[in-house]
C-alpha angles and dihedrals in degrees: 000000000000121000122211092251099035093055095067094081090060098058092139089069092092118220146095092272092061092050090050093051093048092051091050094050088052090057100254093238108060123283134351132296122255116252113251119239122256090252090055091051093051102046116099116264129192129201130201100210138185130205131184101229145347101261137120089269086078094055095119091057091056091048089057098041100039106014139060099286098072095056090042089058096034086240131139128190139198112201128204124189117223103178096221138046091239093056092046091053091046089055090049095048091048090052092242088129136022100219135014143191109234138134134275092239092052092050092048092051091047094049090050087056091052102265118157096229135122138182117242102176147349129263101178124014103179109027111226095210118159122214099222117194140176112273091251090067107086102168144007089269089063089061093070109121092004129128117249121191112228137169095248137319098270107029128115097260090052091050090051089049090052089053090051092050093048092050088056100046101268136105130204088259088066093061137043111244112205114197109217108151126240131015095268090059092046092048090052091050092052096046093043091053096246090123136021094221141017138191103235137188124208135318093016091065092058091047090051091049091050089052093055103268120134122240098218098183145343128227097218093100091066125085102228121142103229133173120015142178113254137184137174106278095220092047091051092052090052095042102037095149092054092051092047090050091048091053092044089056091046094050089049090050093049092050093044091054092054094056111102089213089062096053097103097046090043091052091048092051093050094043089055096043094046096033091233132137114272089232091061092046089049090057088049093051089051091051093049106035108019101037099029107024111183094356101089104025105021118230095233101028089253126155119230127236096222096047094045092049091051090055094048092046091053092048093048092048089053092049093244095122132027104218123035092188097060104085090147087072088070107027135058109184097178095095093054091046092052090046089056095050108118093006 
C-alpha cells in the first residue's frame, strides 16, 4: 500500500497515482506552512466537530475528547452526530462545525457542486464493513431479490457494497437497497426483519454475529479510501494553526490507538462512548489494530494513493466528477505534514 507521502520517492513508477502523491507531498497549494510558535501550540484550543455515526470508525475522536490525547494537546472537542455524510458536510459548509468526519466521495461531489471544503487527513483507509445477513442466506447468490440496508444510495459504504456485489456476480439491480442512515439504524432494520441483510460497522457486526446472523463478507480486502477529516478550505487558510493542531491531535490519537499497551484503556474509552460491552470493543480493537495494523485506521492519518484513485475512478465512471486524476482538487495534505513535523 502506498501512502500519499511515501509514494513520492517512487516517482519512476509511472502513473497518475504517483503524480497525485507527488503533488500532495508538495503541499498542493504552493509552498509550505509556517511553523507556529511554542505559545501558539500551548494555548487551549476548542473544536466544534461533526461525525456521521457512533461506531468504532470514530475511535480517534473519543481518544481526543475523552482520553489522554486532548489534554496532551490542550484541545477540547464537542461532537455532534449527523447520520449521513451529506448532513455532516451541510453542517460544515454552514459553519455550524469546524471539522467533520465524512468520505472522500462525498467531498468530491460537494466540491464539484462548488462547496468550499477540503480534506486534511484520513480516518479510515480500508473500511471494515461486514455484510451481515440472515442465517438462511448462505452465499451472494442467495442475496438476489433481497433487501439490504444501506446508508444512502450514493455514499461510500454503498459504493463499497456495489464493488462487493460485482466481484461476486451481482449488480445493484439484483438486490433492493434500502437507505436508512447510520449503522445503528441498519442494525435495527436487520434484527427487526425489515431487511434480509445490512452493511454494518463495528461493533454492530459482532453483536449481530452473537445474535445468530451470518457475516457473509468483509470489505477490508478492497482498496477504497473511506472516511476522512474535512474542513472549509477558506477557514483553514485563515485558521492554519487550528487546523494543524487538530491534525496533530488526530495523528497522536491514531498512533496511541495502535500501541498494544493502550488496548485496555482504548477499549474502555470506546465502550463508554458507544455504550457497548468491553468484550465486543476488545474484539473490535483486535480486528483493527492487531490483525490489520495501519490498514483500517492509518497510523499517521494519511490517505492512500490506491484507495483514493479507486474512489475517483468510480466517481468519474458514474459521471459525478470530471477528472479522476485531480486529487489535489479535494485534498490539502500540508496541515497534516506540518502536524507531523518533529513527531
